[in-house]
C-alpha positions in Angstrom: 295.3 240.7 269.9 297.0 241.1 266.6 301.2 240.2 266.5 303.5 242.6 266.1 304.8 244.4 263.2 307.9 243.1 262.0 310.9 245.9 261.0 310.2 245.8 257.5 306.0 245.8 258.0 306.9 249.1 260.2 309.4 250.4 257.7 307.1 250.2 254.7 303.7 251.7 256.6 305.6 254.5 258.2 306.6 254.5 254.0 303.0 254.7 253.1 302.4 257.2 255.7 305.1 259.4 254.6 303.4 259.0 250.7 300.1 260.0 252.0 301.0 262.8 254.0 303.4 264.3 250.7 300.0 263.6 248.6 297.6 264.8 251.0 299.9 268.6 251.3 300.5 268.3 247.3 296.8 268.1 247.1 296.1 271.6 249.5 298.6 272.6 247.4 296.9 271.9 244.0 293.8 273.3 245.1 295.0 276.8 246.7 296.7 277.2 243.5 293.4 277.0 241.6 291.6 279.1 243.7 294.3 281.9 244.1 294.5 281.4 240.0 290.5 281.9 240.1 290.8 284.7 242.9 289.9 288.7 242.3 293.7 290.3 242.9 292.3 292.4 246.2 291.5 288.5 247.5 294.7 286.8 246.5 296.4 287.3 249.8 293.2 285.9 251.9 293.6 283.2 249.7 297.4 282.3 250.6 297.0 283.2 254.5 294.4 280.3 254.2 296.3 277.8 252.6 299.0 279.2 255.1 296.5 278.0 257.8 294.9 275.2 257.0 298.5 273.1 256.1 299.6 274.0 259.4 296.7 272.6 260.7 297.0 269.3 258.1 300.2 268.8 259.6 299.7 268.9 262.9 297.0 266.5 262.4 298.7 263.7 259.7 301.0 261.4 261.7 304.8 261.3 261.3 
């Protein structure tokens, strides 16, 4: 059985997870922006809606 984490180890882990969360959401936003720019004008609203759905799902899946 692994030993319990110290408070500083727990803090480092939490900080790393927070950083990972922010990086994944930023990467998703960047991909969405590229898709939005490449999409014809009439399809841009659906690209934005898909991004919001994906962001919501990603945030729900990632630990806080």
